Backbone as CSV, one residue per row, in Angstrom:
resi,resn,N_x,N_y,N_z,CA_x,CA_y,CA_z,C_x,C_y,C_z
1,LYS,0.877,-1.261,0.050,0.049,-0.085,0.017,0.893,1.429,0.022
2,LYS,1.854,1.360,0.771,2.751,2.373,0.891,3.589,2.680,-0.499
3,LEU,3.880,1.586,-1.231,4.528,1.565,-2.529,3.285,2.230,-3.565
4,GLU,2.156,1.848,-3.365,1.049,2.173,-4.169,0.693,3.666,-3.980
5,LYS,0.710,4.033,-2.783,0.551,5.512,-2.512,1.693,6.252,-3.119
6,THR,2.711,5.966,-2.888,4.129,6.713,-3.399,4.069,6.780,-4.977
7,ALA,3.712,5.614,-5.603,3.548,5.552,-7.047,2.289,6.538,-7.521
8,LEU,1.296,6.742,-6.733,0.165,7.594,-6.912,0.463,9.017,-7.115
9,LEU,1.292,9.366,-5.719,1.721,10.544,-5.728,2.733,11.005,-6.751
10,SER,3.746,10.056,-6.996,4.452,10.484,-8.149,3.958,10.765,-9.478
11,SER,2.844,9.936,-9.779,1.945,10.071,-11.015,1.196,11.317,-10.919
12,PHE,0.624,11.655,-9.903,0.134,12.920,-9.546,0.950,14.168,-9.815
13,GLY,2.010,13.965,-9.336,3.127,15.134,-9.548,3.642,15.260,-10.893
14,TRP,3.692,14.317,-11.627,4.003,14.306,-13.146,2.918,14.863,-13.936
15,PHE,1.748,14.410,-13.514,0.528,15.041,-14.154,0.372,16.477,-13.916
16,LYS,0.625,16.896,-12.847,0.437,18.297,-12.358,1.647,19.374,-13.200
17,SER,2.801,18.457,-13.284,3.881,19.349,-13.941,3.473,19.534,-15.503
18,VAL,3.007,18.413,-15.984,2.554,18.449,-17.299,1.424,19.658,-17.535
19,MET,0.333,19.736,-16.578,-0.778,20.563,-16.733,-0.247,21.973,-16.640
20,ASP,1.003,22.206,-15.681,1.438,23.266,-15.456,2.312,23.940,-16.683
21,LEU,2.639,23.049,-17.399,3.613,23.305,-18.584,2.516,23.743,-19.701
22,LEU,1.545,22.880,-19.861,0.314,23.145,-20.672,-0.161,24.543,-20.530
23,GLU,-0.520,24.979,-19.120,-0.996,26.205,-18.989,0.015,27.420,-19.215
24,LYS,1.125,27.206,-18.807,2.222,27.996,-19.176,2.354,28.452,-20.774
25,PHE,2.232,27.259,-21.611,2.184,27.271,-23.058,1.065,28.184,-23.483
26,GLU,-0.040,28.011,-22.954,-1.175,28.460,-23.421,-1.356,30.058,-23.236
27,SER,-0.801,30.220,-21.950,-0.713,31.786,-21.713,0.345,32.298,-22.482
28,ASN,1.490,31.694,-22.786,2.467,32.272,-23.584,1.775,32.701,-25.079
29,LEU,1.065,31.538,-25.489,0.526,31.688,-26.907,-0.641,33.098,-26.892
30,THR,-1.286,32.964,-25.646,-2.315,34.368,-25.537,-1.580,35.504,-25.459
31,VAL,-0.486,35.701,-24.870,0.288,36.878,-24.838,0.927,37.298,-26.387
32,LYS,1.396,36.046,-27.101,2.154,36.222,-28.341,0.912,36.814,-29.174
33,ASP,-0.364,36.164,-29.146,-1.433,36.583,-30.037,-1.724,38.002,-29.810
34,GLN,-1.742,38.478,-28.482,-2.307,39.780,-28.021,-1.201,40.932,-28.622
35,ASN,0.065,40.317,-28.514,1.201,41.272,-29.016,1.214,41.465,-30.376
36,GLN,0.823,40.260,-31.218,0.687,40.368,-32.512,-0.382,41.338,-33.107
37,SER,-1.502,41.152,-32.290,-2.687,41.979,-32.460,-2.439,43.471,-32.133
38,ASP,-1.599,43.735,-31.271,-1.519,45.034,-30.782,-0.504,45.694,-31.919
39,SER,0.521,44.732,-32.139,1.375,45.257,-33.238,0.760,45.560,-34.583
40,ALA,-0.171,44.970,-35.156,-1.049,45.038,-36.299,-1.695,46.342,-36.182
41,THR,-2.281,46.563,-34.939,-2.872,47.896,-34.880,-2.190,49.000,-34.883
42,THR,-1.081,48.854,-34.364,-0.029,49.902,-34.307,0.554,50.111,-35.629
43,ILE,0.731,49.421,-36.520,1.220,49.363,-37.850,0.031,50.321,-38.790
44,ALA,-1.227,49.627,-38.468,-2.274,50.125,-39.163,-2.494,51.680,-38.793
45,SER,-2.184,51.955,-37.666,-2.139,53.373,-37.176,-1.175,54.298,-37.795
46,LYS,-0.130,53.571,-37.769,1.116,54.407,-38.690,0.790,54.526,-39.855
47,LYS,0.207,53.542,-40.598,-0.123,53.557,-41.937,-0.938,54.989,-42.248
48,ASN,-2.098,54.955,-41.321,-3.003,55.890,-41.608,-2.486,57.263,-41.353
49,LYS,-1.610,57.393,-40.480,-0.850,58.622,-40.136,-0.213,59.002,-41.417
50,VAL,0.534,58.153,-42.177,1.308,58.656,-43.221,0.243,59.049,-44.515
51,ARG,-0.832,58.201,-44.565,-1.995,58.588,-45.624,-2.353,60.025,-45.325
52,SER,-2.678,60.367,-43.929,-3.268,61.640,-43.632,-2.125,62.638,-43.901
53,ILE,-0.815,62.577,-43.709,0.284,63.394,-43.888,0.273,63.787,-45.507
54,VAL,0.339,62.724,-46.249,0.389,62.995,-47.832,-0.883,63.561,-48.089
55,TRP,-1.972,63.240,-47.802,-3.421,63.865,-48.166,-3.449,65.235,-48.129
56,ASN,-2.836,65.675,-46.752,-3.035,67.119,-46.398,-2.002,67.948,-46.944
57,ASP,-0.775,67.250,-47.228,0.196,67.967,-48.087,-0.232,68.262,-49.504
58,LEU,-0.764,67.386,-50.080,-1.218,67.512,-51.558,-2.337,68.484,-51.636
59,GLN,-3.360,68.527,-50.559,-4.421,69.282,-50.576,-3.928,70.893,-50.209
60,GLN,-3.445,70.925,-49.146,-2.917,72.396,-48.722,-1.872,73.017,-49.781
61,ASN,-1.033,72.302,-50.544,-0.126,72.798,-51.424,-0.451,73.038,-52.803
62,ASN,-1.911,72.612,-52.986,-2.324,72.821,-54.412,-1.842,71.981,-55.436
63,HIS,-1.477,70.775,-54.981,-0.789,69.590,-55.970,-1.888,68.838,-56.549
64,LEU,-3.342,69.187,-56.371,-4.183,68.270,-56.987,-4.841,69.002,-58.151
65,LYS,-5.517,68.325,-58.986,-6.458,68.743,-59.975,-7.683,69.135,-59.210
66,PRO,-8.633,69.784,-60.015,-9.824,70.532,-59.302,-10.746,69.441,-58.870
67,TYR,-10.766,68.470,-59.724,-11.755,67.335,-59.530,-11.033,65.984,-59.205
68,PRO,-11.347,65.226,-58.081,-12.489,65.765,-56.982,-11.903,66.759,-56.196
69,PRO,-12.761,67.456,-55.449,-12.330,68.644,-54.459,-11.541,68.182,-53.263
70,SER,-11.599,66.841,-53.085,-10.728,66.301,-51.979,-10.203,65.061,-52.385
71,CYS,-8.790,64.848,-51.854,-8.294,63.372,-52.190,-8.260,62.632,-51.030
72,ARG,-8.892,63.178,-50.087,-8.867,62.011,-48.637,-9.644,60.919,-49.108
73,ASP,-9.100,59.608,-48.645,-9.805,58.342,-48.883,-9.793,57.904,-50.343
74,LYS,-9.099,58.632,-51.046,-8.899,58.404,-52.350,-7.283,58.135,-52.957
75,ILE,-7.320,57.579,-54.223,-5.986,57.764,-55.051,-6.015,59.248,-55.400
76,PRO,-4.950,60.072,-54.886,-4.772,61.436,-55.232,-4.817,61.673,-56.937
77,ASN,-5.662,62.519,-57.389,-5.785,62.868,-58.679,-4.749,64.084,-58.884
78,PHE,-3.539,63.729,-58.826,-2.567,65.032,-58.806,-2.108,65.553,-60.162
79,ARG,-1.799,66.840,-60.058,-1.553,67.704,-61.105,-0.295,67.212,-61.960
80,LYS,-0.158,67.440,-63.219,0.693,66.808,-64.034,0.680,65.276,-64.282
81,SER,-0.431,64.631,-63.720,-0.358,63.158,-63.831,-0.357,62.719,-65.248
82,ASN,-0.726,63.591,-66.201,-0.498,63.318,-67.799,0.976,63.083,-68.157
83,ASP,1.635,64.075,-67.419,3.242,63.907,-67.730,3.789,62.612,-67.294
84,ALA,3.290,62.141,-65.986,3.616,60.959,-65.380,3.454,59.746,-66.258
85,ALA,2.182,59.734,-66.878,1.819,58.723,-67.793,2.752,58.596,-69.000
86,TYR,2.827,60.031,-69.545,3.765,59.951,-70.714,5.118,59.307,-70.443
87,ARG,5.769,59.541,-69.283,7.058,58.978,-68.857,6.832,57.473,-68.917
88,VAL,5.699,57.075,-68.505,5.716,55.582,-68.311,5.692,54.867,-69.755
89,THR,5.202,55.660,-70.577,5.284,55.123,-72.137,6.603,54.970,-72.568
90,LYS,7.714,55.636,-72.027,9.073,55.516,-72.296,9.836,54.531,-71.624
91,LEU,9.226,53.777,-70.813,10.050,52.777,-70.110,10.084,51.595,-70.952
92,ARG,11.250,50.861,-70.922,11.636,49.764,-71.794,10.533,48.499,-71.365
93,GLU,10.126,48.551,-70.159,9.139,47.517,-69.501,7.768,47.829,-70.378
94,TYR,7.473,49.093,-70.589,6.119,49.388,-71.323,6.254,49.171,-72.814
95,ARG,7.355,49.343,-73.377,7.595,49.182,-74.752,7.346,47.464,-74.996
96,ASN,7.945,46.833,-74.185,7.987,45.292,-74.311,6.635,44.659,-73.932
97,ALA,5.774,45.431,-73.198,4.504,44.843,-72.764,3.523,44.760,-73.747
98,LYS,2.941,43.569,-73.670,1.779,43.268,-74.829,0.491,43.637,-73.805
99,VAL,0.402,43.161,-72.823,-0.819,43.244,-71.851,-0.658,44.142,-70.494
100,ILE,-1.341,45.266,-70.304,-1.046,46.098,-69.268,-2.208,46.168,-68.291
101,LYS,-2.139,45.920,-67.193,-3.375,46.250,-66.224,-3.060,47.623,-65.555
102,VAL,-4.214,48.459,-65.442,-4.098,49.631,-64.729,-5.406,49.803,-63.991
103,ASN,-5.134,50.487,-62.788,-6.254,50.721,-62.007,-7.153,51.719,-62.625
104,PRO,-8.510,51.847,-62.169,-9.358,52.711,-62.789,-9.577,54.135,-62.118
105,SER,-8.298,54.786,-61.420,-8.464,55.829,-60.750,-8.289,56.973,-61.742
106,LEU,-8.684,58.271,-61.486,-8.488,59.436,-62.419,-7.215,59.701,-62.714
107,ALA,-6.215,59.524,-61.831,-4.729,60.008,-61.862,-4.180,58.984,-62.880
108,GLN,-4.640,57.900,-63.226,-4.004,56.976,-64.306,-4.820,56.961,-65.676
109,MET,-5.765,57.779,-65.821,-6.723,57.737,-66.822,-6.006,58.001,-68.232
110,LYS,-4.930,58.815,-68.068,-4.450,59.407,-69.548,-3.482,58.140,-69.770
111,LEU,-2.899,57.447,-68.812,-2.152,56.241,-69.200,-2.889,55.066,-69.839
112,ARG,-4.050,54.969,-69.453,-5.074,53.991,-70.099,-5.290,54.406,-71.439
113,GLU,-5.451,55.826,-71.868,-5.579,56.191,-73.194,-4.280,55.959,-74.096
114,PHE,-3.264,56.165,-73.375,-2.076,55.915,-74.230,-1.986,54.436,-74.377
115,ILE,-2.289,53.600,-73.532,-2.040,52.237,-73.857,-3.080,51.774,-74.962
116,MET,-4.001,52.115,-75.118,-5.065,51.744,-76.118,-4.638,52.472,-77.427
117,LYS,-4.068,53.648,-77.468,-3.641,54.285,-78.671,-2.425,53.505,-79.276
118,HIS,-1.739,52.862,-78.257,-0.547,52.309,-78.768,-0.565,50.944,-79.245
119,GLY,-2.132,50.517,-79.063,-2.428,49.035,-79.661,-2.090,47.955,-78.743
120,LYS,-1.919,48.387,-77.532,-1.609,47.269,-76.543,-3.010,46.794,-75.928
121,ALA,-2.971,45.779,-75.538,-4.110,45.211,-74.775,-4.134,45.692,-73.227
122,LEU,-5.507,46.382,-72.842,-5.634,47.113,-71.559,-6.493,46.213,-70.824
123,VAL,-6.044,45.973,-69.492,-7.085,45.418,-68.371,-7.211,46.255,-67.418
124,VAL,-8.630,46.404,-67.204,-9.186,47.384,-66.225,-9.954,46.873,-64.973
125,PRO,-9.585,46.886,-63.789,-10.531,46.353,-62.901,-11.919,47.091,-62.831
126,ALA,-13.114,46.276,-62.595,-14.409,47.229,-62.471,-14.169,47.871,-61.040
127,PRO,-14.770,49.057,-60.796,-14.598,49.585,-59.618,-15.114,48.818,-58.261
128,ALA,-14.171,48.523,-57.493,-14.288,47.658,-56.345,-14.828,46.480,-56.534
129,MET,-15.056,45.860,-57.760,-15.565,44.695,-58.254,-16.710,44.379,-57.680
130,SER,-17.381,45.370,-57.070,-18.764,45.039,-56.308,-19.982,45.098,-57.227
131,PRO,-21.098,44.230,-57.216,-22.095,44.673,-57.940,-23.174,45.578,-57.599
132,LYS,-22.661,46.192,-56.283,-23.537,47.492,-55.825,-23.172,48.650,-56.518
133,LEU,-22.058,48.628,-57.284,-21.461,49.827,-57.838,-21.953,49.819,-59.335
134,CYS,-22.043,51.317,-59.886,-22.190,51.249,-61.301,-20.859,51.004,-62.139
135,ASN,-20.811,51.383,-63.426,-19.699,51.203,-64.312,-19.146,49.787,-64.170
136,GLY,-20.077,48.668,-64.426,-19.705,47.483,-64.536,-19.464,46.749,-63.238
137,GLY,-19.867,47.255,-62.173,-19.903,46.632,-60.822,-20.535,45.205,-61.014
138,GLY,-19.718,44.218,-60.192,-20.219,42.857,-60.286,-19.074,42.065,-61.263
139,ASP,-18.665,42.847,-62.230,-17.622,42.228,-63.161,-16.244,42.175,-62.454
140,PHE,-15.256,41.363,-62.919,-13.962,41.447,-62.214,-13.235,42.512,-62.878
141,MET,-12.635,42.163,-64.205,-11.977,43.053,-64.865,-12.533,42.927,-66.526
142,PHE,-12.242,44.194,-66.968,-12.479,44.432,-68.508,-11.148,44.396,-69.356
143,LEU,-11.419,43.779,-70.473,-10.242,43.784,-71.404,-10.753,44.732,-72.544
144,LEU,-9.645,45.856,-72.855,-9.880,46.612,-73.902,-8.925,46.567,-74.822
145,GLN,-9.365,46.154,-76.107,-8.279,45.867,-77.246,-8.956,46.151,-78.535
146,ASP,-8.215,46.875,-79.336,-8.634,47.322,-80.831,-9.650,48.258,-80.482
147,VAL,-9.697,49.219,-79.574,-10.669,50.117,-79.190,-10.550,51.412,-80.178
148,THR,-11.689,51.758,-80.851,-11.569,52.871,-81.910,-11.549,54.159,-81.187
149,ASN,-12.199,54.334,-79.922,-12.166,55.761,-79.279,-11.723,55.583,-77.857
150,PRO,-10.209,55.712,-77.741,-9.492,55.494,-76.592,-9.891,56.527,-75.426
151,LYS,-10.129,57.632,-75.981,-10.259,58.991,-75.204,-11.716,58.607,-74.476
152,LYS,-12.732,58.070,-74.903,-13.961,57.717,-74.092,-14.032,56.445,-73.266
153,ALA,-13.017,55.583,-73.899,-13.053,54.284,-73.314,-12.041,54.351,-71.977
154,CYS,-11.140,55.247,-71.650,-10.335,55.356,-70.565,-10.833,55.721,-69.402
155,THR,-12.178,56.107,-69.356,-12.914,56.655,-68.162,-13.372,55.260,-67.514
156,LYS,-13.911,55.362,-66.232,-14.480,54.321,-65.569,-15.750,53.678,-66.307
157,ARG,-16.491,54.691,-66.800,-17.774,54.390,-67.685,-17.410,53.771,-68.953
158,GLY,-16.266,54.389,-69.744,-15.866,53.771,-70.773,-15.244,52.470,-70.809
159,ALA,-14.606,52.125,-69.762,-14.160,50.734,-69.760,-15.252,49.797,-69.549
160,ALA,-16.404,49.983,-68.922,-17.400,49.238,-68.966,-18.276,49.115,-70.206
161,LYS,-18.223,50.310,-70.974,-18.973,50.240,-72.173,-18.195,49.787,-73.389
162,TYR,-16.894,49.971,-73.369,-16.128,49.494,-74.622,-15.185,48.179,-74.367
163,GLY,-15.127,47.891,-72.895,-14.420,46.771,-72.756,-15.164,45.403,-72.578
164,ARG,-14.636,44.413,-72.721,-15.401,43.076,-72.617,-14.977,42.363,-71.246
165,PRO,-16.058,42.218,-70.563,-15.909,41.402,-69.065,-15.172,40.273,-69.399
166,LEU,-14.202,39.853,-68.572,-13.473,38.582,-68.554,-13.942,37.612,-67.741
167,ILE,-14.452,36.412,-68.108,-14.882,35.575,-67.108,-13.623,34.555,-66.930
168,ILE,-13.732,33.802,-65.941,-12.562,33.001,-65.253,-11.979,32.219,-66.416
169,ASP,-12.890,31.525,-67.273,-12.310,30.638,-68.305,-11.409,31.164,-69.319
170,GLU,-11.560,32.481,-69.333,-10.899,33.363,-70.504,-9.450,33.751,-69.992
171,TRP,-9.179,33.709,-68.825,-7.873,34.163,-68.243,-6.774,33.292,-68.657
172,LYS,-7.029,31.999,-69.017,-5.919,30.962,-69.161,-4.800,31.447,-70.276
173,ASP,-5.439,32.176,-71.129,-4.519,32.542,-72.426,-4.015,33.961,-72.179
174,ILE,-4.210,34.699,-71.043,-3.622,35.987,-70.767,-2.498,36.080,-69.711
175,LYS,-1.546,36.801,-70.208,-0.403,37.090,-69.301,-0.211,38.405,-68.985
176,ILE,-0.174,39.061,-67.872,-0.086,40.594,-67.566,1.419,40.751,-67.512
177,ASP,1.860,41.779,-68.325,3.405,42.009,-68.415,3.625,43.139,-67.380
178,LEU,2.632,44.152,-67.426,2.868,45.309,-66.603,1.744,45.587,-65.723
179,PHE,1.817,45.801,-64.436,0.855,45.955,-63.518,0.964,47.275,-62.772
180,VAL,-0.076,48.126,-63.343,0.058,49.616,-62.730,-0.881,49.667,-61.793
181,VAL,-0.367,50.344,-60.528,-1.181,50.548,-59.255,-1.162,51.881,-59.133
182,GLY,-2.305,52.440,-58.510,-2.449,53.868,-57.730,-1.734,53.783,-56.466
183,SER,-1.256,54.938,-55.927,-0.793,54.800,-54.605,-1.162,56.109,-53.914
184,VAL,-1.060,56.145,-52.575,-1.317,57.257,-51.603,0.233,57.591,-51.442
185,ALA,0.922,56.688,-51.003,2.321,56.988,-50.724,3.198,55.861,-51.118
186,VAL,4.428,56.179,-51.467,5.579,55.220,-51.792,7.002,55.494,-51.234
187,THR,7.792,54.528,-51.032,9.206,54.827,-50.664,9.980,54.590,-51.833
188,LYS,11.184,55.008,-51.836,12.201,54.643,-52.932,12.639,53.211,-52.969
189,SER,12.287,52.695,-51.720,12.708,51.030,-51.596,11.533,50.108,-52.171
190,GLY,10.274,50.906,-52.506,9.388,49.950,-53.141,8.229,49.827,-52.404
191,VAL,8.095,50.317,-50.925,6.996,49.975,-50.100,5.857,51.049,-50.514
192,ARG,4.643,50.549,-50.603,3.571,51.185,-51.195,2.442,51.335,-50.266
193,LEU,1.671,52.427,-50.130,0.460,52.458,-49.371,-0.726,52.912,-50.409
194,GLY,-1.681,52.027,-50.256,-3.038,52.439,-51.080,-3.842,53.270,-50.129
195,LYS,-5.034,53.285,-50.627,-6.022,53.978,-49.655,-6.589,53.242,-48.554
196,GLY,-6.041,52.076,-48.432,-6.307,51.258,-47.155,-7.487,50.266,-47.469
197,LEU,-8.037,49.965,-48.626,-9.054,49.102,-48.833,-8.550,47.681,-49.199
198,GLY,-7.120,47.585,-49.660,-6.492,46.293,-50.108,-6.904,45.834,-51.548
199,TYR,-7.555,46.628,-52.479,-7.952,46.233,-53.670,-6.775,45.719,-54.568
200,ALA,-5.779,46.589,-54.616,-4.589,46.001,-55.487,-4.025,44.720,-55.007
201,GLU,-3.847,44.551,-53.613,-3.418,43.259,-53.171,-4.456,42.233,-53.446
202,LEU,-5.732,42.473,-53.387,-6.582,41.427,-53.803,-6.543,41.035,-55.183
203,GLU,-6.515,42.159,-56.023,-6.515,41.790,-57.482,-5.295,40.967,-57.787
204,TRP,-4.091,41.382,-57.133,-2.857,40.627,-57.363,-2.944,39.086,-57.005
205,GLY,-3.775,38.897,-55.769,-4.007,37.447,-55.386,-4.527,36.650,-56.178
206,ILE,-5.795,37.384,-56.662,-6.848,36.585,-57.538,-5.947,36.252,-58.939
207,LEU,-5.256,37.246,-59.405,-4.508,36.980,-60.609,-3.420,36.039,-60.490
208,THR,-2.740,36.084,-59.429,-1.770,34.923,-58.899,-2.545,33.517,-59.044
209,THR,-3.460,33.540,-58.488,-4.241,32.192,-58.467,-4.715,31.690,-59.892
210,LEU,-4.876,32.664,-60.756,-5.290,32.371,-61.945,-3.927,32.127,-62.852
211,GLY,-2.941,32.377,-62.410,-1.549,32.390,-63.227,-1.389,33.516,-64.483
212,VAL,-2.119,34.404,-63.928,-1.946,35.696,-64.837,-0.944,36.502,-64.734
213,VAL,-0.513,36.773,-63.395,0.662,37.626,-63.018,1.600,36.577,-62.191
214,ASP,2.991,37.053,-62.411,3.920,36.242,-61.737,4.897,37.063,-61.013
215,SER,5.020,36.695,-59.710,6.120,37.391,-58.690,7.262,37.859,-59.273
216,ILE,7.997,37.271,-60.351,9.038,37.489,-60.806,9.100,38.248,-62.067
217,ARG,8.303,37.682,-63.119,8.026,38.155,-64.462,7.289,39.435,-64.522
218,THR,6.238,39.724,-63.741,5.379,40.716,-64.054,5.894,42.062,-63.086
219,THR,6.192,43.065,-64.023,6.767,44.333,-63.191,5.483,45.230,-62.719
220,VAL,5.666,45.802,-61.412,4.587,46.551,-60.940,5.113,48.062,-60.852
221,VAL,4.180,48.937,-61.447,4.529,50.373,-61.503,3.526,51.117,-60.870
222,THR,3.868,52.473,-60.487,3.074,53.436,-59.957,3.319,54.746,-60.623
223,THR,2.368,55.545,-60.486,2.483,56.942,-61.046,2.053,57.765,-59.760
224,VAL,2.944,58.805,-59.466,2.551,59.573,-58.242,3.049,61.080,-58.403
225,HIS,2.648,61.822,-57.496,3.153,63.355,-57.611,4.491,62.928,-56.617
226,GLU,5.547,63.941,-56.774,6.801,63.700,-56.023,6.644,63.896,-54.648
227,ASN,5.515,64.641,-53.981,5.247,64.652,-52.578,4.603,63.467,-52.048
228,GLN,4.459,62.320,-52.970,3.754,61.182,-52.551,4.974,60.254,-51.990
229,ILE,6.065,60.609,-52.496,7.296,59.719,-52.259,7.672,60.090,-50.719
230,VAL,7.774,59.304,-49.813,8.040,59.555,-48.315,9.491,58.764,-48.060
231,GLU,10.096,59.077,-46.976,11.283,58.593,-46.567,11.040,57.189,-45.936
232,ASP,12.066,56.462,-46.278,12.214,54.971,-45.873,11.739,54.819,-44.474
233,SER,12.225,55.813,-43.545,11.991,55.631,-42.288,10.551,55.932,-41.656
234,LEU,9.652,56.382,-42.460,8.332,56.405,-42.364,7.585,55.370,-42.675
235,MET,8.085,54.641,-43.531,7.422,53.170,-44.018,8.459,52.139,-44.252
236,PRO,9.301,51.642,-43.060,10.087,50.511,-43.103,9.681,49.266,-43.602
237,ALA,10.385,48.650,-44.613,9.874,47.510,-45.346,9.618,46.274,-44.334
238,GLU,10.511,46.292,-43.182,10.513,45.068,-42.454,9.256,45.063,-41.521
239,SER,8.720,46.238,-41.211,7.559,46.271,-40.296,6.088,46.585,-41.010
240,TYR,6.536,47.177,-42.146,5.190,47.556,-43.137,4.771,46.425,-44.116
241,MET,5.545,45.567,-44.588,5.145,44.712,-45.651,4.786,43.412,-44.776
242,ALA,3.458,43.153,-44.997,3.005,41.780,-44.537,2.879,40.979,-45.835
243,LEU,2.647,39.756,-45.734,2.827,38.395,-46.756,2.070,38.928,-47.959
244,HIS,0.872,39.531,-47.901,-0.045,39.777,-49.023,0.321,41.160,-49.616
245,ASP,1.081,42.060,-48.890,1.277,43.344,-49.430,2.113,43.459,-50.683
246,LEU,1.744,44.381,-51.632,2.185,44.429,-52.874,3.277,45.671,-52.926
247,PRO,4.523,45.235,-53.359,5.403,46.500,-53.528,5.500,46.964,-54.871
248,VAL,6.116,47.933,-55.069,6.205,48.583,-56.493,7.669,48.323,-57.060
249,ASP,7.849,48.304,-58.257,9.393,48.106,-58.961,9.956,49.291,-59.415
250,ILE,8.960,50.216,-60.048,8.991,51.497,-60.732,8.147,52.546,-60.100
251,ILE,8.661,53.540,-59.682,7.982,54.861,-59.384,8.139,55.835,-60.454
252,VAL,6.956,56.587,-61.049,7.105,57.289,-61.966,6.354,58.799,-61.438
253,THR,7.101,59.794,-61.649,6.389,61.207,-61.161,6.469,61.895,-62.526
254,PRO,5.769,63.024,-62.549,5.912,63.999,-63.803,7.125,64.320,-64.211
255,ASN,8.194,64.235,-63.297,9.613,64.818,-63.732,10.685,63.852,-63.583
256,ARG,10.365,62.674,-62.841,11.477,61.773,-62.578,10.874,60.166,-62.606
257,THR,11.872,59.218,-62.993,11.533,57.941,-62.819,12.530,57.121,-61.797
258,PHE,11.960,56.401,-60.985,12.741,55.809,-59.944,12.570,54.275,-60.260
259,HIS,13.772,53.589,-60.486,13.883,52.115,-60.364,14.175,51.718,-59.056
260,VAL,13.487,50.754,-58.514,13.844,50.246,-57.033,15.124,49.318,-57.338
261,SER,16.230,49.630,-56.514,17.473,49.074,-56.815,17.434,47.493,-56.436
262,GLU,16.990,47.389,-55.270,16.709,46.126,-54.775,15.290,45.822,-54.434
263,ARG,14.774,45.174,-55.609,13.206,44.949,-55.489,12.776,44.237,-54.279
264,LEU,11.712,44.537,-53.786,11.181,43.747,-52.672,10.322,42.541,-53.365
265,PRO,10.253,41.319,-52.568,9.621,40.182,-53.112,8.090,40.584,-53.193
266,LYS,7.541,40.105,-54.405,6.093,40.379,-54.798,5.351,39.293,-54.113
267,PRO,4.164,39.161,-53.691,3.464,37.965,-53.117,3.308,37.001,-54.072
268,ASN,3.391,35.736,-53.811,3.008,34.611,-54.524,2.172,33.695,-53.981
269,CYS,1.332,34.235,-52.818,0.591,33.112,-52.000,-0.724,33.198,-52.597
270,GLY,-1.176,33.865,-53.572,-2.483,33.657,-54.115,-3.539,34.362,-53.094
271,ILE,-4.615,33.951,-53.152,-5.727,34.575,-52.315,-5.605,33.906,-50.781
272,LEU,-5.600,34.815,-49.738,-5.518,34.248,-48.355,-6.903,34.179,-47.986
273,TRP,-7.398,32.976,-48.120,-8.829,32.830,-47.888,-9.201,33.154,-46.591
274,ASP,-8.267,32.847,-45.485,-8.623,33.118,-44.009,-8.848,34.418,-43.840
275,GLN,-8.512,35.476,-44.952,-8.646,36.899,-44.668,-10.083,37.348,-45.307
276,ILE,-10.769,36.184,-46.045,-11.937,36.890,-46.818,-13.114,36.474,-45.903
277,ASP,-13.785,37.410,-45.587,-14.991,37.275,-44.940,-16.320,37.087,-45.798
278,VAL,-17.472,36.913,-45.181,-18.693,36.343,-45.863,-19.130,37.608,-46.703
279,ASP,-19.019,38.846,-46.147,-19.393,40.212,-46.708,-18.476,40.325,-47.950
280,LYS,-17.105,40.129,-47.820,-16.273,40.231,-48.966,-16.606,39.365,-50.164
281,MET,-16.940,38.081,-49.742,-17.394,37.164,-50.514,-18.638,37.538,-51.379
282,ASP,-19.665,38.244,-50.693,-20.922,38.687,-51.368,-20.574,39.882,-52.160
283,ASP,-19.635,40.741,-51.762,-19.335,42.117,-52.534,-18.371,41.742,-53.738
284,ILE,-17.693,40.586,-53.828,-16.884,40.275,-54.914,-17.185,39.049,-55.380
285,PRO,-18.196,39.022,-56.330,-18.617,37.650,-56.958,-17.702,36.825,-57.422
286,VAL,-16.448,37.240,-58.127,-15.422,36.440,-58.584,-14.749,35.535,-57.433
287,LEU,-14.574,35.938,-56.110,-14.100,35.123,-55.118,-15.001,34.100,-54.935
288,LYS,-16.184,34.169,-54.877,-17.122,33.021,-54.901,-16.872,31.911,-55.907
289,LEU,-16.813,32.394,-56.971,-16.588,31.710,-58.132,-15.285,30.756,-58.152
290,LEU,-14.179,31.545,-57.564,-12.942,30.797,-57.521,-12.958,29.808,-56.177
291,LYS,-13.767,30.168,-55.188,-13.787,29.176,-54.176,-14.696,28.006,-54.378
292,GLU,-15.525,28.279,-55.295,-16.338,26.983,-55.582,-15.602,26.087,-56.701
């Protein structure tokens, strides 16, 4: 009996030690999750601060075109954006590109016109890809090719009118060479901030899943005002770039072109389904089709 009691106490002690270790492990995980959550919140707050600095600077220093009257929560429609668009057409990457995707923002409208005038295939996302919006809402992207009136077709409404909505099965024969994004802020190291909704990243993720863009082959370009280029210290890549964040390879302003010397890796993870909620699935029908 004495031996049995000793063995029982020993077993209990071992069990208690295991339970203590598990409790400590769970506690550490909770702290780690909390720290990660706090860190993500802090980075999001810092990103919003940078956006506000840029938006305020452009607004206060008259660096914007008259419409829209405010650039807050938007891709800025900066003055001389047409000059930046022209500079893009002089890039070797542009000359060699057969298919170019350009965001539907006003600041990149002239570039969309140039692309069609030069006889290249233009791919333009529908605004927010949501069926709740006009100008092709509910479609994913439009293909504009051999368009006879590029000046009208380069607007959001024109893309929906003159473009052909691309269904999933049609993407197998398309490879995008140049991927143009709008930006609120960028660094010369290639870190980019959009307006905070993540559409450029989602588009890239979807097109990666479809095999249309490639993290090595496809070049990412943005056109911005000089004052949208911020110091690396404001947006350090090591803390600002998450797995899905899309960097830029080339930055074009009305006066200068910057080639990122050490290009940051572009995402090749495709769609991060764990970050797609039910509302987003309803808002963007192509996600539901891909999921199915």
